[in-house]
C-alpha positions as CSV (number, residue, x, y, z in Angstrom):
1,M,-17.7,4.7,-100.8
2,H,-17.5,8.2,-101.5
3,N,-20.7,10.8,-101.2
4,R,-20.9,12.5,-104.3
5,F,-23.0,15.5,-104.1
6,Y,-23.3,19.1,-106.2
7,E,-22.5,22.0,-104.9
8,V,-22.9,25.8,-105.7
9,M,-21.8,28.5,-104.1
10,V,-22.9,32.5,-104.1
11,E,-20.8,35.3,-103.2
12,T,-21.7,38.9,-101.8
13,Q,-20.3,41.3,-99.4
14,F,-21.3,43.9,-97.0
15,S,-19.7,46.6,-95.0
16,A,-20.0,46.7,-91.1
17,A,-18.1,47.7,-87.9
18,H,-17.7,45.4,-84.9
19,A,-15.7,45.4,-81.7
20,L,-14.5,42.4,-79.8
21,R,-15.8,42.1,-76.3
22,R,-13.4,40.6,-73.7
23,Y,-10.3,40.7,-76.2
24,Q,-7.0,41.6,-75.6
25,G,-5.9,42.9,-78.8
26,Q,-6.5,45.3,-81.8
27,G,-10.0,43.6,-82.3
28,E,-11.0,45.1,-79.0
29,S,-11.5,48.8,-80.4
30,L,-14.3,49.5,-82.8
31,H,-13.3,49.1,-86.3
32,G,-14.4,48.4,-89.7
33,H,-14.4,45.5,-92.6
34,N,-15.6,45.1,-95.9
35,W,-17.0,41.6,-95.5
36,R,-17.1,39.2,-98.5
37,I,-19.2,36.2,-97.8
38,Q,-19.6,32.9,-99.4
39,V,-22.7,30.7,-99.2
40,F,-22.2,27.0,-100.2
41,V,-25.3,25.2,-100.8
42,R,-24.9,21.3,-101.2
43,G,-27.3,18.5,-102.5
44,A,-27.1,14.8,-103.8
45,Q,-29.4,15.4,-106.6
46,L,-30.3,17.8,-109.3
47,D,-34.1,19.0,-110.1
48,E,-36.1,18.3,-113.3
49,N,-34.1,21.4,-114.8
50,H,-31.0,19.5,-114.1
51,I,-30.0,22.2,-111.5
52,L,-29.3,22.0,-107.6
53,I,-30.9,25.4,-106.8
54,D,-31.2,28.8,-108.6
55,F,-28.4,30.8,-107.9
56,Q,-30.8,33.6,-107.7
57,A,-32.4,32.2,-104.9
58,V,-29.4,31.8,-103.1
59,R,-28.2,35.3,-104.0
60,R,-31.7,36.8,-102.9
61,A,-31.9,34.9,-99.6
62,T,-27.8,36.1,-99.0
63,E,-28.9,39.8,-99.9
64,E,-31.5,39.6,-97.4
65,V,-29.1,38.8,-94.5
66,M,-26.5,41.0,-96.0
67,E,-29.2,44.3,-96.0
68,Y,-29.7,43.5,-92.4
69,L,-26.0,43.8,-91.3
70,D,-24.6,46.3,-94.0
71,H,-23.5,49.5,-92.7
72,K,-24.1,48.7,-89.0
73,H,-22.2,48.7,-85.8
74,L,-22.6,44.9,-85.0
75,N,-22.4,45.3,-81.4
76,E,-25.9,47.0,-81.5
77,V,-27.7,44.1,-83.8
78,P,-29.4,41.4,-82.6
79,P,-28.1,38.7,-81.7
80,F,-24.5,40.6,-81.2
81,D,-26.2,42.9,-79.1
82,Q,-25.9,41.1,-75.7
83,E,-23.3,38.4,-75.1
84,L,-22.6,36.9,-78.5
85,N,-19.8,38.3,-79.6
86,P,-19.4,39.6,-83.2
87,S,-16.5,37.6,-84.2
88,T,-15.7,36.6,-87.8
89,E,-16.7,32.9,-86.7
90,N,-20.0,34.1,-85.1
91,I,-20.8,36.1,-88.0
92,A,-20.4,33.1,-90.2
93,A,-22.7,31.2,-88.1
94,F,-25.5,33.7,-88.1
95,V,-25.2,34.1,-92.1
96,F,-25.3,30.2,-92.3
97,R,-28.6,29.9,-90.0
98,Q,-30.5,32.8,-91.4
99,V,-29.9,31.5,-95.0
100,A,-30.4,28.1,-94.2
101,A,-33.7,29.0,-92.8
102,R,-34.7,30.8,-96.1
103,I,-33.5,28.1,-98.6
104,N,-33.0,24.7,-97.2
105,T,-35.0,22.0,-98.4
106,D,-35.4,18.1,-98.5
107,R,-33.2,18.0,-101.6
108,C,-30.2,20.7,-100.9
109,Q,-29.0,22.5,-98.0
110,V,-26.8,25.3,-97.1
111,S,-23.3,23.3,-96.2
112,L,-20.9,26.2,-95.8
113,V,-20.3,29.9,-95.0
114,R,-16.8,31.4,-95.1
115,A,-16.9,34.8,-93.9
116,W,-13.8,36.8,-95.0
117,E,-12.8,39.9,-92.9
118,T,-9.8,40.7,-95.0
119,P,-8.4,39.0,-98.0
120,A,-6.3,37.1,-96.1
121,T,-8.4,36.1,-93.2
122,M,-11.6,34.3,-92.7
123,A,-13.7,31.9,-90.6
124,A,-16.2,29.3,-91.8
125,Y,-19.0,27.3,-90.4
126,G,-20.8,24.5,-91.8
127,V,-22.0,20.9,-91.4
128,G,-20.0,18.1,-92.0
């Protein structure tokens, strides 16, 4: 039996710098990216208007998180200011948790966040 679902995606961007702690490579030095963030929201049922969730609700929640990160040195921004490395994987997980806290309902939830640090490299965090 296949689980059927609806899924919507909103894409946003932010620019920030980071340096990977305890990393042996180019990423250890301070450098920046124009991050592209994709937030996917999934649910099994549409609402009375036949939509899963308003795209603008997802966009507003995501942009609140982007404002928190935009044009920052991520190593100085909680939760990345202590031991948590501001890796692409951890940025995806952070955005996932922050957006989910703002929009998850019984009917639909954030299912995946993709964080692209370049057009060819990305990391994702989601629920399976």
